N, C-alpha and C positions, 0 to 999 in steps of 0.2 A: 580598615581603610584596603581596597582596591586597591588592585594597579595601580591601574589611571592617577587616580589622588600619589600615591605614590613617586610615581613618573615627576608628575606633576611637579609635586616640594619638592624631592632633595634632584632631579633632575638628570638624572642614570636611565641612562641610557636600556631597553627594552628588554636588550639579547642579557646586558652587563647585568642587571636584575631578576632574569634567570640563569644566567651562570651562574646567580653567587646561590640560586637554591637547586642547580644542582651541587656544588658543587658539600653543599653542607653549611657557610656559611649562615646562612640564614634560614628559616624555617614553621611559615608563610599556613597558618590555621586554609585547611582545604574547606572548601562548602559545595558541598554537593546539592544543584538547583533542578530537579531533574534528567539530566541526562547529562549541565553540562554542569563542571567545574569550577569554583572560584575561588583564590586565594583574597587570604580579608590579613590585614598586614595588623598592627598593630602599635602603641604609639614609641614601644622598643625598639620595636626594628627596624623601623622608620627610620631612629636616630642610629642608630648602628651602620645600616647601612647608604641615609648620608656620609657616616665619617668610613665608613667604607669608600665609599667614589668619591669623595675627602682627599683620600689619602692616593688614589691610584694617582689620581687627579694630578697628583704631586711624582707619581714618576714609581710610585714601589709596587711591589709585585701581589697579585690579589694574598697571599696565605703572612703576609707584612701588617698590607693596609689591614688588614681584621683582626691582627693581632694589637695595631695599637688601637684600632675601634675599638676591641673592650677593654683598651684599656682606658678610655676617654668615656665613654660610656658610663662604667660601672659596672659593669652586666654581669650576675656572677657565673656565666658564662664557659667554662674550658678552656683554656686559650691550648 
């Protein structure tokens, strides 16, 4: 799934999505097409982003929102 689809499905603003990536909370696959690089998100990424964004909107800080989201989706990633 590309960035536009993720933004549409989760409602997260683009800057916040990129911030999650910058801080290492998410790691989309990068696909190079010519000189351009595109992000590709899988369903697990989208669920995690959805829950992080939900907790951020509830007032949690990024680290706590990430930890709560990991528990919610049952992902095997380390907190």
